[in-house]
C-alpha positions in Angstrom: -49.9 37.6 125.2 -53.0 39.4 124.1 -52.8 42.5 122.4 -54.4 45.9 123.8 -55.9 47.6 121.2 -57.4 44.4 119.6 -58.8 43.0 122.8 -60.0 46.4 123.5 -62.0 46.6 120.4 -63.3 42.9 120.2 -64.7 43.7 124.4 -66.1 47.2 123.4 -68.1 45.5 120.4 -69.7 42.9 122.8 -70.2 45.5 125.3 -72.4 47.3 123.3 -74.3 44.6 121.9 -74.9 43.6 125.3 -76.1 47.5 126.2 -78.3 47.7 123.2 -80.0 44.5 124.2 -80.6 45.9 127.6 -82.0 48.9 126.1 -84.6 47.7 123.9 -85.6 45.5 126.8 -86.5 48.4 129.1 -88.2 50.0 126.3 -90.1 46.7 125.2 -91.3 46.8 128.6 -92.6 50.5 128.9 -94.7 49.8 125.6 -96.5 46.9 126.4 -97.0 48.2 130.0 -95.5 45.5 131.6 -94.1 45.9 135.2 -90.1 45.0 135.9 -89.8 44.3 139.5 -88.7 46.8 141.5 -85.6 44.9 142.4 -85.3 43.5 138.9 -85.1 47.3 137.5 -82.5 48.6 140.5 -80.3 45.8 139.5 -80.7 46.4 135.1 -79.6 50.0 136.2 -76.9 49.3 138.4 -75.4 47.3 136.1 -76.1 49.3 132.9 -74.2 52.1 134.8 -71.0 49.6 135.4 -71.4 48.7 131.6 -72.0 52.0 130.0 -69.0 53.3 132.1 -66.9 50.6 130.7 -67.8 51.4 127.3 -67.1 55.3 127.7 -63.7 54.4 129.0 -62.6 51.9 126.3 -64.0 54.5 123.0 -62.0 57.4 124.5 -58.5 54.5 125.4 -58.7 55.5 128.9 -56.2 54.0 131.4 -56.4 55.6 135.6 -54.1 54.7 138.0 -55.0 55.2 141.7 -51.9 55.8 143.4 -53.0 55.0 147.7 -51.0 54.2 150.7 -51.5 55.7 154.1 -49.9 59.2 154.4 -46.3 59.3 155.0 -46.1 56.2 152.5 -44.0 58.5 150.2 -46.8 58.6 147.1 -46.2 62.3 145.6 -42.1 61.7 146.2 -43.1 58.3 144.1 -44.9 60.6 141.3 -42.0 63.1 141.4 -39.1 60.4 140.7 -42.0 59.8 137.7 -42.3 62.7 136.6 -38.4 63.8 137.2 -39.4 67.1 138.7 -40.1 67.5 142.7 -43.3 69.6 142.0 -45.9 67.7 144.2 -46.1 68.0 147.9 -43.5 65.4 149.5 -43.6 63.4 152.5 -42.4 66.5 154.8 -45.4 68.4 153.4 -48.6 67.6 154.9 -51.0 68.1 152.0 -53.9 65.4 153.1 -56.6 68.0 151.8 -55.6 67.8 148.4 -56.5 65.3 145.1 -53.7 65.4 142.8 -54.4 64.1 139.3 -51.7 64.0 136.9 -53.1 63.6 132.8 -51.1 63.0 129.7 -50.7 65.5 127.3 -50.8 64.9 123.9 -48.1 67.7 123.1 -46.6 70.6 124.6 -48.9 73.0 124.1 -51.8 70.8 125.6 -50.0 71.6 129.0 -51.8 72.4 131.8 -52.2 73.0 135.5 -55.7 73.6 137.1 -56.4 74.5 140.9 -59.9 73.7 142.0 -61.2 75.2 145.2 -63.6 73.8 147.8 -66.8 75.7 148.3 -67.7 77.6 151.3 -70.2 74.5 152.1 -67.5 71.8 152.0 -65.1 74.1 154.0 -67.7 73.9 156.8 -68.3 70.4 155.9 -64.7 69.7 156.3 -64.2 71.3 159.9 -67.2 69.2 161.1 -65.3 66.0 160.2 -62.5 67.5 161.6 -64.5 67.9 164.7 -65.9 64.4 164.5 -62.2 63.0 163.8 -60.8 64.4 166.5 -63.3 62.6 169.0 -62.7 59.3 167.4 -60.8 56.8 169.5 -59.4 55.4 166.2 -56.8 57.6 165.5 -53.3 58.1 166.9 -52.3 61.0 169.0 -49.9 62.2 166.2 -53.2 61.5 164.0 -55.2 63.9 165.8 -52.8 66.6 166.6 -51.8 67.4 162.6 -56.2 67.4 162.5 -55.7 69.6 165.2 -53.6 71.8 163.4 -55.5 72.3 160.3 -58.7 72.4 162.3 -57.2 75.2 163.9 -55.6 77.0 160.9 -58.9 77.1 159.3 -60.8 79.1 161.7 -57.8 81.8 161.6 -57.5 81.6 158.1 -61.2 81.5 157.4 -62.0 84.7 155.6 -59.0 84.3 153.2 -59.8 80.6 152.2 -63.3 82.0 151.7 -61.9 84.5 148.9 -60.3 81.3 147.2 -63.7 79.4 147.2 -65.3 82.4 145.6 -63.1 81.5 142.5 -65.7 79.0 140.9 -63.4 78.4 137.7 -60.4 78.2 140.5 -56.9 78.7 138.6 -55.7 77.6 135.3 -52.0 77.9 133.9 -50.8 76.8 130.4 -47.3 76.0 130.0 -44.0 74.5 127.8 -41.5 73.2 130.7 -43.1 71.6 134.0 -40.6 73.9 135.9 -42.3 76.9 134.8 -45.3 76.3 137.0 -43.5 74.8 140.2 -42.8 78.3 142.0 -46.6 78.5 141.7 -47.8 75.3 142.8 -45.3 75.3 145.8 -46.4 78.9 146.8 -50.0 77.4 146.7 -49.3 74.6 148.5 -47.2 75.6 151.3 -46.2 79.3 151.2 -50.1 80.3 151.6 -52.0 78.5 154.0 -54.7 79.7 153.4 -54.9 78.6 150.0 -53.3 75.4 150.8 -56.5 74.5 152.7 -58.7 75.8 150.4 -57.6 73.8 147.8 -60.0 70.5 146.6 -58.0 69.2 143.4 -54.9 69.6 141.3 -55.1 68.6 137.8 -51.8 68.7 136.0 -51.6 67.6 131.9 -47.8 66.8 131.1 -46.4 65.2 128.2 -43.7 63.2 131.0 -46.9 60.3 130.5 -46.9 58.8 128.1 -48.7 60.7 125.3 -49.9 57.6 123.2 -53.3 57.4 125.0 -54.9 59.1 127.8 -53.7 58.2 131.4 -54.3 59.5 134.4 -52.4 59.2 138.2 -54.7 59.9 140.7 -52.9 60.8 143.9 -55.5 60.3 146.8 -55.6 61.4 150.2 -54.6 58.7 152.5 -57.2 56.6 154.0 -55.6 57.0 157.7 -56.1 61.0 157.3 -59.2 60.7 159.7 -61.6 62.7 157.6 -64.8 61.6 155.8 -64.4 63.7 152.9 -60.9 62.6 152.0 -61.9 58.4 152.5 -64.3 59.0 150.1 -62.7 60.2 147.5 -60.3 57.4 147.8 -62.7 54.7 147.5 -64.2 56.8 144.3 -61.2 56.4 142.8 -60.1 52.7 144.1 -63.4 51.5 142.5 -63.2 53.1 139.4 -59.3 52.5 138.8 -57.7 50.2 135.6 -54.8 49.6 138.5 -53.3 50.2 141.5 -49.8 51.8 142.2 -49.9 50.8 146.3 -47.0 52.6 147.5 -46.2 50.8 150.8 -42.6 51.5 153.0 -40.4 49.1 152.6 -39.6 49.0 156.4 -43.0 48.4 157.4 -43.9 44.9 155.9 -47.2 44.3 158.2 -50.7 45.7 156.7 -52.4 47.8 158.9 -56.5 48.0 159.8 -56.6 51.2 157.2 -54.8 49.6 154.6 -57.1 46.5 154.8 -59.7 48.5 154.5 -58.5 50.3 151.0 -57.8 46.8 149.9 -60.9 45.6 150.8 -62.7 48.6 149.0 -60.6 47.9 146.0 -61.3 44.0 146.0 -65.1 44.7 146.2 -66.5 45.9 143.0 -65.6 43.4 140.7 -65.7 39.8 142.2 -64.4 38.7 139.2 -60.9 41.2 139.3 -58.9 40.6 142.8 -56.7 43.2 143.4 -53.7 40.9 142.5 -54.9 41.0 139.3 -54.0 44.7 139.2 -51.6 46.0 141.6 -48.3 47.2 142.0 -46.9 47.0 145.3 -43.9 49.8 145.4 -42.0 49.3 148.6 -40.9 53.1 149.2 -38.0 54.4 151.1 -35.9 50.9 150.2 -32.6 52.3 151.1 -34.1 52.7 155.2 -32.8 49.0 155.5 -29.2 48.8 156.5 -27.7 45.8 154.9 -29.1 43.1 152.1 -30.0 40.4 154.6 -32.5 42.7 156.2 -33.5 44.2 153.2 -34.0 40.3 151.6 -35.6 39.6 155.3 -38.4 42.1 154.6 -38.7 41.8 150.9 -39.7 38.1 151.7 -42.0 39.5 154.5 -43.8 41.2 151.9 -44.2 38.8 149.6 -45.9 36.9 151.9 -48.8 39.0 152.2 -49.4 39.0 148.3 -49.0 36.1 147.5 -51.1 36.4 144.3 -49.2 38.9 143.0 -46.3 38.4 140.3 -42.1 39.2 141.4 -42.3 41.8 138.6 -45.2 44.2 140.1 -43.7 44.2 143.8 -41.2 46.4 143.7 -38.6 48.3 146.2 -38.1 51.7 145.3 -36.0 54.7 146.3 -37.5 58.0 144.7 -35.0 60.8 146.6 -32.0 58.0 145.1 -33.8 58.5 141.7 -34.2 62.5 142.0 -30.6 62.8 142.8 -28.7 60.4 140.6 -30.6 61.9 137.7 -29.6 65.3 138.5 -33.1 66.8 139.6 -33.5 67.2 142.9 -34.9 69.8 145.2 -32.6 72.1 147.6 -34.7 70.1 150.4 -33.6 66.7 149.0 -29.9 67.8 148.6 -30.2 69.1 152.4 -31.4 65.4 153.5 -29.3 63.5 150.9 -26.0 62.6 149.7 -25.5 61.6 146.0 -22.4 59.3 147.2 -24.1 57.7 150.2 -27.5 56.9 148.5 -25.4 55.3 145.6 -23.2 53.2 148.0 -26.4 52.1 150.3 -28.2 50.8 147.3 -25.2 49.1 146.2 -24.3 47.8 149.5 -28.5 46.0 149.4 -28.1 45.0 146.0 -30.7 47.1 144.4 -31.1 49.9 141.6 -33.5 52.7 143.0 -36.2 51.0 141.0 -38.2 53.9 139.2 -37.4 52.1 135.0 -38.2 48.7 136.7 -41.5 50.2 137.8 -41.9 51.8 134.6 -41.6 49.2 132.8 -43.6 47.1 134.7 -46.8 49.5 134.3 -45.9 50.2 130.4 -46.1 46.0 130.1 -49.6 46.1 132.0 -50.5 48.9 129.8 -49.9 47.1 126.6 -50.5 43.4 127.7 -51.6 42.3 131.3 -54.6 44.6 131.3 -55.9 42.8 128.0 -56.7 40.2 130.2 -58.2 42.4 132.9 -60.6 43.5 130.5 -61.7 40.0 129.3 -62.6 39.1 132.4 -64.6 42.2 133.1 -66.6 41.9 129.9 -67.4 38.1 130.6 -68.9 39.8 133.7 -70.7 42.9 132.7 -72.7 40.5 129.7 -73.3 37.7 131.8 -74.8 39.9 134.6 -76.7 41.8 131.5 -78.1 38.4 130.5 -78.9 37.1 134.2 -80.8 39.8 135.0 -82.6 39.8 131.6 -83.8 36.4 131.2 -85.5 37.0 134.4 
């Protein structure tokens, strides 16, 4: 198995050489006043942008993961279990209007919470999109009800929301222990409706992600939120990520239309890299099934949908059980759970809570498997560049 750091340096050198050649071609054509056909110039610019983005990310050794899934699939609960603290909004509290990023911090002194607010113009745009979504025939009555609530609450709290919008620099708070920001974050998301509707982006830098390199987890709004701005955020993350953690409810093995759409987006950016090469299918709420036979049958149905994904990257997870077992659940989780019952049910099904397995699989991918993905992406970038240069 290829070593990531060695492969990274090798492919970075190859990409930099290809970029220099492309720059020389454009410079030469300008000096000699030889026109490049418009379609060729556009293709060169597109490929140059992709190539330079890849170079920049290799230089900083950054690893970006898009955490995706339908609303209520358990994305935030999964990240809470990863962080070892219930600090992000869980399935019971809708937060579809917020994009959350979790960055690795090098030291405790580097840890920071940042909150960015929508501008007044963006709030107006969101309201227009909510109105459009309410007229859509594609959304369920439940989804429309939630959008209507957001629309009505925004109208009711518009003055207070605009007060947050005027905070151009948003809000920042340094911390040493992650519990220090819990109260403020929960208040912003749950207790102050105007503030929660005004929040565009939350960035959390913490040592609870591996600190030996830059790692970013993007918990993006669900594709089925019905809001165009949310879908655009998800598309951007999918097209620029190194890996995908796809939260899929264990008891729902069939793939819906919105799920197919987001997976097609992830497949479309680079034809040489398929979703199966970089996805972790995390089967959330795995303890929702009643017995080992039901669990096995449902798991096999999921496997049938993902024949190209290695079994080590299809992992049943029970985030709530992990939080309870680790002794770090919130009061709300404790109200919905009994530790003894959770442990007994997982034992009956024949599984663990899955979090250590997921972390192990992601770390293995970071250190080894993504080196092969990088080789394919580099080959594709360079091949496209030389193909265009020969024209």
